[in-house]
BATI-781167 format. One record per residue (C-alpha): residue in three letters; x, y, z; residue number from 1. Coordinates in Angstrom, 1 decimal, m for minus. Each point is the difference from the previous one (the first is absolute). Example, Ala and Ser with C-alpha at 12.3 -4.5 7.8 and 13.67 -1.06 7.14 Angstrom:
<drenvexs>
 rest      X      Y      Z  nr
  ALA   12.3   m4.5    7.8   1
  SER    1.4    3.4   m0.7   2
</drenvexs>
This chain:
<drenvexs>
 rest      X      Y      Z  nr
  MET  m75.8   93.1   80.6   1
  ILE    1.4   m0.1    3.5   2
  GLU    1.2    3.6   m0.4   3
  ASP   m3.5    1.3   m0.8   4
  ARG   m1.4   m2.0    3.0   5
  LYS    2.5    1.7    2.3   6
  LEU   m1.2    3.4   m1.0   7
  GLU   m3.6   m1.0    0.4   8
  HIS    0.6   m1.3    3.5   9
  ILE    1.7    3.3    1.0  10
  LYS   m2.9    2.1   m1.4  11
  ILE   m2.6   m2.2    1.7  12
  CYS    1.7    0.2    3.4  13
  LEU    0.1    3.7   m0.3  14
  GLU   m3.4    0.7   m1.4  15
  LYS   m2.4   m2.8    1.1  16
  ASP   m1.3   m1.4    3.3  17
  VAL    2.1   m3.2    0.5  18
  LYS    0.1   m0.1    3.8  19
  ALA   m1.3   m2.9    2.1  20
  SER   m3.4    0.7    1.5  21
  HIS    1.5    0.0    3.6  22
  ASN    3.4    1.0    1.2  23
  TYR    0.8   m2.4    2.9  24
  TRP    2.7    2.3    1.5  25
  ASP   m3.0    2.0    1.3  26
  ASP   m0.8   m3.0    2.2  27
  VAL    3.3    0.3    1.8  28
  VAL    0.3    2.6    2.8  29
  ILE    3.3    0.7    1.7  30
  LYS   m0.4    0.6    3.8  31
  HIS    1.0    3.5    1.2  32
  VAL    2.8    0.5    2.6  33
  THR   m0.5    3.2    2.0  34
  ILE    3.7    0.6    0.8  35
  PRO    2.2   m0.7   m3.0  36
  LYS    3.5   m1.4    0.6  37
  VAL    2.1    2.5   m1.9  38
  ASP   m0.3    3.4   m1.8  39
  LEU   m1.9   m0.3   m3.3  40
  GLU    3.1    0.9   m2.0  41
  ASP    2.0   m2.8    1.8  42
  VAL   m2.3   m2.8   m1.1  43
  ASP    2.4   m2.2   m2.0  44
  ILE   m1.6   m1.5   m3.2  45
  ARG    3.2   m1.3   m1.6  46
  THR    0.0   m3.7   m0.7  47
  GLU    1.6   m2.8   m1.9  48
  PHE   m1.7   m2.3   m2.6  49
  LEU    1.7   m2.9   m1.7  50
  GLY    3.3    1.2    1.4  51
  ILE   m0.4    3.5   m1.4  52
  LYS   m0.3    3.1    2.1  53
  LEU   m2.9    2.4   m0.7  54
  GLU   m0.7    3.4    1.5  55
  ALA   m3.7   m0.9    0.3  56
  PRO   m1.9   m3.3   m0.1  57
  LEU   m1.4    0.8   m3.4  58
  ILE    0.0   m1.6   m3.5  59
  ILE   m1.6    1.8   m3.0  60
  ASP   m1.4   m3.2   m1.3  61
  ALA   m0.3   m1.4   m3.5  62
  MET   m2.1    2.1   m2.4  63
  THR    1.2    0.2   m3.6  64
  GLY    2.5   m0.3   m2.8  65
  GLY    0.0   m1.1   m3.6  66
  HIS   m1.4    3.2   m1.5  67
  ARG    1.7    3.3   m0.7  68
  VAL   m2.4    1.8    2.5  69
  ALA    1.3   m2.5    2.7  70
  LYS    3.6    1.3   m0.4  71
  SER   m0.8    3.4    1.5  72
  ILE   m2.1   m1.7    2.8  73
  ASN    2.9   m2.4    0.9  74
  GLU    2.5    2.8   m0.2  75
  ASN   m2.0    2.3    2.3  76
  ILE   m0.4   m2.8    2.5  77
  ALA    3.7   m1.0   m0.1  78
  LYS    1.2    3.6    0.5  79
  ALA   m2.4    0.4    3.0  80
  ALA    1.0   m3.4    1.4  81
  GLU    3.7    1.0   m0.2  82
  GLU   m0.6    3.3    1.7  83
  LEU   m2.1   m1.5    2.9  84
  GLY    2.0   m3.2    0.4  85
  ILE   m2.9   m2.4   m0.6  86
  GLY   m0.5   m3.0   m2.3  87
  MET   m1.9   m0.4   m3.3  88
  ALA   m1.1   m2.7   m2.3  89
  VAL   m0.6    0.3   m3.7  90
  GLY   m3.1   m1.5   m1.7  91
  SER    0.0   m3.3   m1.9  92
  GLN    3.1   m0.2   m2.3  93
  ARG   m1.6   m2.5   m2.3  94
  SER   m0.5    2.6   m2.7  95
  ALA    3.8    0.8   m0.1  96
  ILE    0.9   m3.7    0.2  97
  GLU   m2.1   m0.6   m3.2  98
  ASN    0.9    3.3   m1.6  99
  PRO    3.5    1.3    1.0 100
  ALA   m0.8    3.4   m1.6 101
  LEU   m2.1    0.7    3.1 102
  GLU    2.8   m0.6    2.5 103
  TYR    0.6    3.8    0.4 104
  THR   m3.3    0.4    1.7 105
  TYR    1.3   m2.0    2.9 106
  SER    3.8    0.4   m0.2 107
  VAL   m0.4    3.8    0.6 108
  VAL   m0.1   m0.8    3.7 109
  LYS    3.7   m1.0   m0.2 110
  LYS    0.9    3.7   m0.3 111
  TYR   m1.0    0.4    3.7 112
  ASN    1.5   m1.4    3.2 113
  VAL   m3.2   m1.6    1.2 114
  PRO    0.9   m2.0    3.2 115
  LEU   m2.2   m2.9   m0.9 116
  ARG   m1.0   m0.7   m3.6 117
  MET   m2.4   m2.9   m0.7 118
  GLY   m0.6   m1.5   m3.4 119
  ASN   m3.3   m1.7   m0.9 120
  LEU   m1.1   m3.0   m2.1 121
  GLY   m3.3   m1.9   m0.1 122
  ALA   m0.4   m3.4    1.5 123
  PRO   m2.2   m1.3   m2.9 124
  GLN    3.0    0.5   m2.4 125
  PHE    2.0   m2.4    2.1 126
  ALA   m2.6   m2.6   m0.6 127
  MET    0.3    0.7   m3.7 128
  GLY    3.8   m0.3   m0.4 129
  TYR    1.7    3.0    1.7 130
  GLY    3.1   m1.0    2.0 131
  GLU    3.3    1.2    1.3 132
  GLU    0.9    1.8   m3.2 133
  GLU   m3.0    2.3    0.3 134
  VAL    0.7    0.6    3.7 135
  ILE    3.6    1.0   m0.8 136
  ARG   m1.2    2.3   m2.8 137
  ALA   m2.5    1.7    2.3 138
  ILE    2.5    0.5    2.7 139
  ASP    2.6    1.4   m2.4 140
  MET   m2.6    2.4   m1.5 141
  ILE   m0.2    2.0    3.2 142
  ASP    2.9   m1.3    2.1 143
  ALA   m2.6   m1.5    2.3 144
  HIS    0.8   m1.0    3.6 145
  ALA   m3.0   m2.3    0.0 146
  MET   m2.7   m1.3   m2.3 147
  GLU   m3.7    0.0    0.5 148
  ILE   m1.8   m3.0   m1.5 149
  HIS   m3.6    1.2   m0.2 150
  PHE   m2.9   m2.5    0.4 151
  ASN   m2.8    1.7   m1.9 152
  TYR   m2.3   m2.9   m0.8 153
  LEU   m3.1    1.9    0.9 154
  GLN    0.8    2.6   m2.7 155
  GLU    1.0   m2.7   m2.5 156
  ALA   m3.1   m2.0    0.6 157
  VAL   m2.3    3.0   m0.8 158
  GLN    2.1    1.4   m2.8 159
  PRO   m1.1   m1.1   m3.4 160
  GLU    3.7   m0.5   m1.1 161
  GLY    1.1   m1.2    3.4 162
  ASP    2.6   m2.7    0.7 163
  ARG   m1.5   m2.6    2.3 164
  LYS    2.8   m2.7    0.0 165
  VAL    1.1   m1.3    3.4 166
  ASN    1.3   m3.6   m0.6 167
  GLY    3.8   m0.1    0.6 168
  LEU    0.1    3.5    1.4 169
  VAL    1.4   m0.9    3.5 170
  GLU    2.4   m2.6   m1.3 171
  ASN    1.4    2.6   m2.5 172
  LEU    0.4    2.7    2.6 173
  GLU    1.7   m2.4    2.4 174
  ARG    2.9   m0.4   m2.4 175
  PHE    1.3    3.5    0.7 176
  ALA   m1.9    1.3    3.0 177
  LYS    2.9   m0.6    2.3 178
  LYS    2.5    1.7   m2.3 179
  TYR   m1.8    3.4   m0.2 180
  LYS   m2.0    2.1    2.4 181
  LEU   m3.5   m0.7   m1.1 182
  ILE   m3.1    1.6    1.5 183
  GLY   m3.4   m1.6   m0.5 184
  LYS   m2.4    2.9   m0.8 185
  GLU   m3.8   m0.1   m0.3 186
  THR   m1.7    2.7   m2.0 187
  GLY   m3.1    0.8    2.1 188
  ALA   m1.5   m3.3    0.9 189
  GLY    2.2   m0.8    3.1 190
  PHE    2.3   m2.8    0.9 191
  ASP   m1.3   m3.2    1.8 192
  ILE    2.3   m1.8    2.5 193
  ASP    0.3   m3.2   m2.0 194
  SER    1.3    1.8   m3.1 195
  ALA    2.3    2.0    2.1 196
  LYS    1.4   m3.1    1.7 197
  THR    0.5   m1.6   m3.5 198
  LEU    2.1    3.0   m1.0 199
  LYS    2.0    0.0    3.2 200
  ASN    0.8   m3.7   m0.4 201
  ILE    1.4    0.5   m3.5 202
  GLY    2.2    3.0    1.1 203
  PHE   m1.9    3.2   m0.4 204
  ALA    1.4    2.9    2.0 205
  ALA   m3.2    2.0    0.8 206
  ILE   m3.8    0.4   m0.7 207
  ASP   m1.8    3.1   m1.2 208
  VAL   m3.6   m0.7    1.2 209
  SER   m1.8    2.5   m2.2 210
  GLY   m3.5   m1.0    1.1 211
  VAL   m3.6    1.4   m0.4 212
  SER   m0.3    3.6    1.0 213
  GLY    1.6    1.9   m2.8 214
  THR    0.0   m0.4   m3.8 215
  SER   m2.0   m2.9   m1.3 216
  PHE    1.4   m1.2   m3.3 217
  ALA   m3.2   m1.9   m0.6 218
  ALA   m1.5    3.6    0.0 219
  VAL    2.7    1.2   m2.4 220
  GLU   m0.8   m2.8   m2.4 221
  TYR   m3.7    0.7    0.3 222
  HIS    0.7    3.5   m1.2 223
  ARG    1.9   m1.5   m2.9 224
  GLY   m3.1   m1.8   m1.1 225
  GLY    0.3   m3.3    2.0 226
  SER   m3.5   m0.3    1.4 227
  ILE    1.0   m2.8    2.4 228
  GLY    2.2    2.5    1.8 229
  LYS   m3.0    1.5    1.6 230
  THR   m1.0   m3.4    1.5 231
  PHE    3.5   m0.4    1.6 232
  TRP    0.5    3.7    0.9 233
  ASN    0.5   m0.7    3.7 234
  TRP    1.4   m3.5   m0.2 235
  GLY    2.9   m0.8    2.3 236
  LEU    1.4    0.2    3.5 237
  PRO    0.2    3.3    1.9 238
  SER    3.5    1.6    0.3 239
  PRO    0.1    0.0    3.8 240
  TYR   m1.4   m3.5    0.2 241
  SER    2.9   m1.2   m2.3 242
  LEU    2.5    1.7    2.3 243
  LEU   m1.4   m1.6    3.1 244
  SER   m0.3   m3.4   m1.7 245
  LEU    3.6    0.0   m1.2 246
  ARG    1.8    1.2    3.1 247
  SER    0.6   m3.5    1.2 248
  ILE    2.0   m1.2   m3.0 249
  GLY    3.0    2.2    0.7 250
  LEU    0.5    1.8   m3.3 251
  PRO    0.4    3.8   m0.3 252
  MET   m3.2    1.6   m1.3 253
  ILE   m0.9    3.1   m2.0 254
  GLY   m3.4    1.2    1.2 255
  SER   m1.8    1.3   m3.1 256
  GLY   m3.4    0.2   m1.6 257
  GLY   m2.0    3.1    0.8 258
  ILE    2.7    1.9    2.0 259
  ARG   m1.0    3.7   m0.3 260
  ASN    1.9    1.9    2.6 261
  GLY    2.5   m0.2    2.8 262
  LEU   m2.6   m1.2    2.5 263
  ASP   m0.7   m3.0   m2.2 264
  VAL    3.8   m0.6   m0.2 265
  ALA    0.2    0.0    3.8 266
  LYS   m2.9   m2.5    0.1 267
  ALA    1.8   m2.3   m2.4 268
  LEU    3.2    0.1    2.0 269
  CYS   m1.8   m0.6    3.3 270
  MET   m1.6   m3.1   m1.6 271
  GLY    3.3   m1.6   m1.0 272
  ALA    1.2    1.7   m3.3 273
  SER    3.6    0.8   m0.3 274
  VAL   m0.8    2.9   m2.4 275
  ALA   m3.1    1.3   m1.7 276
  GLY   m0.6    0.3   m3.7 277
  MET   m2.0    2.8   m1.7 278
  ALA   m0.9    0.0   m3.7 279
  ARG   m3.1    1.7   m1.4 280
  GLU    0.0    2.7    2.7 281
  ILE    3.3    1.1   m1.5 282
  LEU   m0.8   m0.5   m3.7 283
  ARG   m1.7    3.4   m0.6 284
  TYR    2.9    1.8    1.6 285
  ALA    2.5   m2.0   m2.1 286
  THR   m1.7    1.1   m3.2 287
  LYS    0.8    3.6    0.9 288
  SER    3.5    0.3    1.4 289
  TYR    2.5   m1.4    2.4 290
  GLU   m0.6    3.0    2.3 291
  ASP   m3.6   m1.0    0.3 292
  VAL    1.0   m3.5    0.9 293
  VAL    2.4    1.3    2.6 294
  LYS   m2.6    2.3    1.5 295
  LYS   m2.6   m2.8    0.3 296
  ILE    2.5   m2.5    1.5 297
  GLU    1.2    2.6    2.5 298
  GLU   m3.6    0.4    1.1 299
  VAL   m0.4   m3.7    0.4 300
  ILE    3.3   m0.2    2.0 301
  HIS   m1.2    2.8    2.3 302
  GLU   m3.3   m1.7    0.6 303
  LEU    1.8   m3.3    0.8 304
  ARG    2.2    1.8    2.5 305
  VAL   m3.0    1.6    1.7 306
  ALA   m1.8   m3.3    0.2 307
  LEU    2.9   m1.8    1.6 308
  PHE    0.5    3.0    2.4 309
  LEU   m3.6   m0.2    1.1 310
  ALA    0.2   m3.8    0.3 311
  GLY    3.0    0.3    2.4 312
  VAL    2.5   m1.4   m2.4 313
  SER    3.4    1.7   m0.1 314
  SER    1.6   m2.1   m2.8 315
  LEU   m0.9   m2.9   m2.3 316
  LYS    1.9   m2.3    2.3 317
  GLU   m2.8    0.5    2.4 318
  ILE   m2.8   m0.6   m2.4 319
  ALA   m1.2   m3.0    1.9 320
  ASP   m1.0    2.4    2.8 321
  CYS   m2.7    1.5   m2.4 322
  LYS   m3.4   m1.1    1.2 323
  TYR   m3.1   m0.1   m2.2 324
  ILE   m3.6   m1.3   m0.2 325
  ILE   m1.8   m1.5   m3.0 326
  ARG   m3.6    0.7   m0.7 327
  GLY   m2.6   m0.1   m2.8 328
  GLU    0.3   m2.4   m3.0 329
  LEU    3.6   m0.9    0.7 330
  ARG   m1.1   m1.3    3.4 331
  PHE   m2.2   m2.5   m1.8 332
  TRP    3.0   m1.3   m2.0 333
  LEU    1.8   m0.8    3.2 334
</drenvexs>
């Protein structure tokens, strides 16, 4: 059952080693500016993403849903996102599309005035018959401002019960991509430029790069008993590499995949992201309380402000002034 698999994924992400072997954000070093431009508390981190104003350039990215345990996780995230004025995405809504009795594990977020709520459906399902009806149901379920369509073909390929269909996918998505705000989201393997251009050409509004650096869903499936997952544990494109590759196509980007702290957020913004997404780093706090989520995100926001302060950036409008160098394994990719 999908519901059982959702709980299994949560437990594995909390209890097992599922991280990529190398975090490529460590290969990015922001250059120090000796004399900052403004006082630390005056560094302005407010921004706008997809026409929506946010108090900080942060999204608590897609994690879960479809199991009763996920209800409290999503509620804690939503309450914290409302308080801090940041965005959030729910996990894949497929389980509730197929079993409406599970809708409450997602729709709980409607209780809170989250500035940016993003729904989530899997790309493989659109190659298997999903269409506008499912998009509308997913949007209505959480009053979503935008919909993530997640491209998780690495996970599906190593998962014994995975869906590997691709034929007809792009043509199906094209039928309604210009009617709704759709975000193309990877799930840990990174976005290549040709795929991103394809989505831009059919009307997608943004890309969530989610590259190699953070959670490996091949690793998650390995812990579920899929031995092939170990072989493909580190498969994919590094998160920063995806950001740099996609800057030229002109779509807003969510920098995600291995973001651990406010310094990583600053690196993502300097490299072209409009906002940064955090998921597994928040999960263990979201299983406790909304106060724990707030405390963690406030720490990240403070780290971000310090990083921009020391980089000589007074507001996100000046993020292009941020200078950095690239070293190590990431340098080989470039």
